[in-house]
N, C-alpha and C positions, 0 to 999 in steps of 0.2 A: 452315344458315348459316355463312359464312367466320367463324371465330375471331380476334381480334387481341391480340397480347401486346406488352409494352413491358418491356424489359431495361435497366435503369441499370447500367452498369460501373463497379465500384468498385475499390479497389487490390489486392484479393484475386483479382479476375477478369483485371486487366489482364495482358497477355501473352499470352493465350490465343488460337487460331486461332477465327475465328468459327464454323466448321462445327462444331468440336469442343465450343466452349462451348454452342451450341445444342441440339446432339444429346444433351447431359448434361441440359438444362434444360426441354427441351419435354416429353420423356417419349413414347415411341412411334414416335419417328421415329429414322432412321438419319443419318449423316453425309452419306451419299448423296443422301438425300431433302433435307436441308437444302442441299447443293449445288446440286440442282436448283432449290430455291426462291429461291436466290441468283441463278441465270441467269434465271427468270422475273420478277426485280424484286419478290418478295413480301418480301424483307428489306432494309431500307434503314437505313442510319445517319441519323439526324435532321439535316437540313441539309446532307447530304451525299449523294453517288451510292452506289448499292448495293455494299458490300464485296466484295472478292474471297474466295474462300473460304478462302485462307491469310491472310487479313487478321489481325495481331495486334490484339487490342482494346488500348484505351487507357483509363485512368481518365476517368471523364467522359463517355465515349460513350453513347449511347441507340440501342438497336437497336430496330426498330418490324418487327412480323413478322406476316404475314398468313397463316395457315392455311387454304387453301381447302377446299370440302367435300370429303369423302372420295369420290371415282369409284366406281362399280360396274364391278366385274370382268366383262368380258363372256365369261363362261365358263357353260356350260349345265349346269345341276344334272342328275344322273343318279342312278338308284337303283340304285347298284352296291353289292353287299354288301361290308363293312369287318369285318376281324377287330380288334376293339377290344380291347386287352388292358385298358387303364385309361381310365375318363373321369370328369371333374368339370366344375362350371361354367367352369373356366379353361382346362382343357387335355385332350388325348387322347394315349394312346399307341397306335399303330397297328402290327400286324404285317403289313408289306406283301408280297403275294407276289412271287415272280419274274415279270418280263415286264410289270409295271405301271408306267408312268410316272408321277411325282410330280407334276409341274406341265405344263399345256398348253405346246405349241409347234408350229411350224409342221410337220404332219404327223402330229402327236398332239394334235389338238384335242378330243378326245372318250376316254372311257375311262380316263382318269387319276386319281390320288389326290385332286386338287383338284375333279373333278368330282362325285366320290362325296361328298367334305367339302362341298361346297356344297348337295347335297341331304339329308345326315345333320343339318348344323348350322344349316339353315334361316336365320335372321335373327341368330343368335348367332355373328357373325364378327368376328375382329380387322381393324381398318383402319390397318395400320402403314403407314407411306410414304404415307399420303393415299389407299390403295386398301381398298375391302372386301372381303376375302376370308379364306379359312382361313390361320391363320399357320404358314405354311411356313417354320420356324426353320431346319431343315437338309434336306439330301436325301440320297437313296440311288442309286445308277444303277438303271436300268430292269430289268437283270438281276441286280440284287442283290436278296436277300430280306431280311427282318428288321424290327427296332424302328425306329420313327420316332415324334419327339415333335411334336406340332401344338398350336398355340396358339389357344384360342378369343376370348382377350381381349387388349387392346392391353397390359396389366399383365404376363400371362403371357408374350407375345411379348418384350417388353423383358427381363423377367427371365431367359427361358432364353437370348435372344440374348448376354446379358450373360455369362451362366455358358461359354457357347461361346467367347466372346472370351478369357476368363480360362483358357480350357483344363481347367476343373473338371469337365466332365462325364464320366462313364465310359461309354466307348464299345468294346466289345469285338466283333471281329469272328472268324467260323472260315472257313478257306480251304484248299482242296487246291491245291499248287504243283507245278510240274516239278520234277524232280531231288531228291537227297538234300540237304538242309540240314546240313552238319556239324557247327557248332556247335549247342547247347541252346538259347540264345536271342542276339538282338541288337537292334540299333537302327540304323535308317535315317534319316539326317538330311541330307536332300537337298532344294534349292529346286525347285518345282515352276511350271512355265509352259507356255505354248502351244508346241506343236512347231512350228519354223519351218517345218519342210518338208510339215505337214499340220496347218492350223489347227483341224481337227476333233479332234485328239488332244492330249493332255497330254505333257510330257517333264520330265525330269531336266534344269536350267538353271544357269546360272551365277547368283549371288547377287542381281546387279544387272539379271537379266532373269525372276525370279520370286519366288515368296512361299517362306518357310521352312517346310517341312513335315517333320514327325517320326513315324515309325512304329516302336513296339516290338513285337517278334514273338518267340514261344516254340514251340519243336517240341513236338507233343502225340504223334505217332507218325510213323514212317517205313514205307514199303511198296515192293517192287518187282513189278511187272507186266509180265511179259514181258520186252522189252529195255529198258523205261522205268522209272523210279524216280519215286516221289512223295512228298512231304512234307504231313502234316496240320499246321498250324499256328494259333495263335491271334495276331491283330494288335490291339494296342490303339492307338487314335489320341489323340496330343497335340494335333496339329493336324486340320483337317477341308478337306483340298484337293480340288477335282474329280479323281476317279480316283486318290486317293493310293496306297491299297493296292496298286493294280494296276500303278502306274507304279513305285514303290518296289520292290515284289517282282521285276518285270521288270529293274530296274535293278540288281538283284545276282545276276541270272542266274537267278531263280526265277518265271517268270511264272504267273498263274493258270491252272489246269487250265479249258479251256472259253472263255478269252479269245483270241480271233482278232486282236485289235485290238494287243495288246501281247505276245501270245504266236505260237505256231506258227500259220500260216495255215490248216492241216488239224488240228483238236483231235484229242486222243486218244479214243477211243471215240465219236467222233461227237458230243460233247458241244460244242455252240455257244453255251453262255451261261455267263459265269464262275461257278466254283462259290465263291462268297462270301455269307456270312450274316451280318447284324449281330445277334448274339446277345444281347449284353448292353447296358443302358443305364440311366445312375444319373445323377441330378441332384437338387438341393435345389429341392422345390415353390415358383416363385416368388410364390405369394400365401402358402401357409399354413407355409411354412419347413420342411416335414416332409422328411425325407431319403428318397427313393424310389429303387427298382432294381427291374429288369425283366430277366427270362430268358426268351428265345424259344426253343423246340425247333427242332432243325434239320428244314428241310422234307423232304419224300419225295425231291426231286430230288437233294438234298445227300446224303443216306444212300444213294441208288442210286449216286451218284459214290463215296463211300467203299468201297462192296462191289465195284466195277469195277476201283478200285485194289489191291485187296486190304487196306483198313485197316479195324480192327475197329471197329464203330460207338461202342463205350465207352471209346474212346480219349481 
């Protein structure tokens, strides 16, 4: 049954945007979902029309909110084995294999992580943004392997999402990139947005065309293999934009090995999947408050790439 809420705006809340105010008080919803409800007429000012998403609340306003029943996500549950690193009643940490898509999309409706989670979690699923589904709080690319946090409850989803928004979550990746990085460490602080020439790709763009993205990197080892040189790096994310590491490293002249989208169209050693692994993940448990940290071993495909480039595995 749909839930209804009434919010009386006092002096402390006056001046806040409607979408920001409600996202902070309803719990388990995002600003984008609040904006959707506004367009649907599910949020109204008493005695007035539905406010715009950026309407600044005034003292004395009364907001009437109707939250519709959560919809079922039309995704088939599939019995796909999962490498579960950690699980409790609120969340899971998954070690995703290279080649697995996180969320169903046209052309990838089955065999995804969400299909597997629908089977594994059964009825214990979050319903963030009005859709009953496993709580995919963040994603990693299909051909990126490694650690991924998944929320099973709305409380966990909201808590993890807040930590991502505050950039307080530890996310460290390992990658092999082309060419020798001369400095031992550095930071790429460049905005990322859609590539105007290819909407399927991301690119470094002017500040008014994208979102700020920050990647910190440090060199772990260097090696020359034949006429090509490679660098083994750790990349720590301060932000989490689509294809961030791939775009940032390519922007400074060091595309990832095996990435034909942002690197050479004919990858070295015939490797056609980016050599990128989400190795470390750390956060505060959104329910218990416990500090949690996970470390995933490099997969066989990554170890094989290290060997081909002549980089020692223990670097």
